[in-house]
N, C-alpha and C positions, 0 to 999 in steps of 0.2 A: 559659174552658174550651175554647172553640173552638180557641184556639191550641195547647193541649195535644193536642187531637185531631188537628189538622193535622200536628203534629210526628210523632205516632205514625203517621199515615197515610203520610207521606213516608219514614219510616224503614223501614217494613215493606211498602211498596207494591211489587208485582212489577216495575213499570217501572223503579224505582230500582235494583233488582238487575241488570236487563238492561243499563242504562247503565253501571253499575259494572263488570260483567263485560266489556262491550265496551271500555271504557276500559282496563282491565287487560290485555286481550288486545292492544290496539293498542300500549300502552306496552311490553309484553313483546316484541312484534314489532319495534318501533323499536330497542329495546336490542339484540336479537339481530342486527339488520342492522348496527348501529353496531359491535358487537363483531366481526362477520364482516369488515367493511371495514377497521377501524382497530385491532383488538385485537392483542395480542402473541401470538397463537396461533402455535405452531411451524409454519413453512412446510415443505413437503416438501423433503428434501435433494436437491439436484441438483448434479451436478459442473459447475461453471463452467469454461468453456474457460480453459486456463492460458496462452494467448497470443492476442493480437490483433495487428493490424498494428503498433501502437505500444507493445505491452507483452508481455514474456515473463516467465514464471515457471517456475522449475525448480531442480534440485539441482545444485550445482557438482561436476563430476567431477574437473577438474584445473585447476591454476593454472600457466600457462606462465611468467609473470613478473608484475611488479607491476600491469601494466595490461592483461593478456590472460588470459582464462580460458575454459574450456569447460563448458557446462552441459547437462543432460539436460532438455529441455522436451517433454513428451508423447512420450517415446521417441525424440526427435530430438536429435542432438548439435549444439549451436549454439556457435560461437566468438564471443566477445564481446570487443570492445576498448573500454576505458573512454574515453569521449569527453571532450575538453577538457583532458586531463592527459597527461603523459609521464613514465613511471618509467624509471630507469636500467635498462639491460640487465643480465643476470645477471653478465656479465664486467666490469661497470663498478662503481666504488665505490657502495655502498649498493644495488646491484642485488639481491643475495641477501636483504638486510634487507627491501627493499620486497616481494619475492616472499613471504618468510616472514610478513610482516605480513598480506598478503592471505590466504595459506593459513590462518593462525590465525583470521581473521575469517570466511571463507566456505567453505572446502573441506568438501565433504560436506553443506553446509547449503542450505536453500531460500532463494533470492533472487528479487528482482524486477528486471527490466531495463526501463527506459523507453528504447525504441529511437528513435534520432535518425537512422537511415539505415544505410547500409553503406559500408565503405571499399573501396579498390582490391583488397584480398585477400578480399573477400566476407564479412568479419566484421561482425557487428552492432555498430554504434557506439552506445553508450548510457551512461546513468547507472545505476549498480547500487545497489540498496537491500537491506540485510539488516535485518530488522525495520524500525525507523524511521531507521536510520543510512544516510547517503549515503556509499558507499565512495569515490567520487571525491573528495569533500570530506575524508574521513578521511585519505586518502593525502597530500593537500596540507597539512592541519593538522599532521600528524606529520612533515612534511619528507621524505616518501618519493616525492614527485612534483613536477614543475614544472608550472606553469600553461602550457598549450599555446595561447598567444595566437592563433596563426594559425587555430585551429579553434574558439576560444571567446572571441572578442573581447568579446562582451557580458557575459561572466561575471565581474562585479565581485566576487562572492563568492569565486570561485577566486583572483582577484588578491589579495584581502584575506587569505585563508587562507595563501597562499604568503608574503605579507609578514609575517604573524604568526609563521610557522615560522622565517623568516629572522631576525626580530628576537629570537626566543627561542632561536636556535641549535639547532634540532631537525633531526635526520636529515642531509640533504644540506647543511644550513647550519651544521653543527657544526664 
């Protein structure tokens, strides 16, 4: 009988309720802190800068030719020259096709440019991305550009894409 009485004592004893309430309060506090630190609660929306020293984001305003375009980045007009490739000029064979290919892909659209410096004409040299596609690579893959070895010696991917276009008779290689 003593054991039954002890169980009843511990189940109803006021100290037991205090410990339980304290434990529940601590557990709730720990969960709240973890949710605040690691939860997927929506963060306040802030406008990230659209360009840094090595990255530009903007909307393409014009396409001069296959490897040169102008974009609006934070209200500034920026001329961009695709680095490591060379497209034919408009008056050369496939020049209009290269320009048209680029226009169809990017004109009026939002792009990202990974800046690799500037050229002698003060144009940003870079790799251009639309969504997850690398425009420099797409031009090579479709035969609308040559790999510019002098300025992209280490770009084996460019070499391979040009070779693939040549082997398959695409664009310049048809």
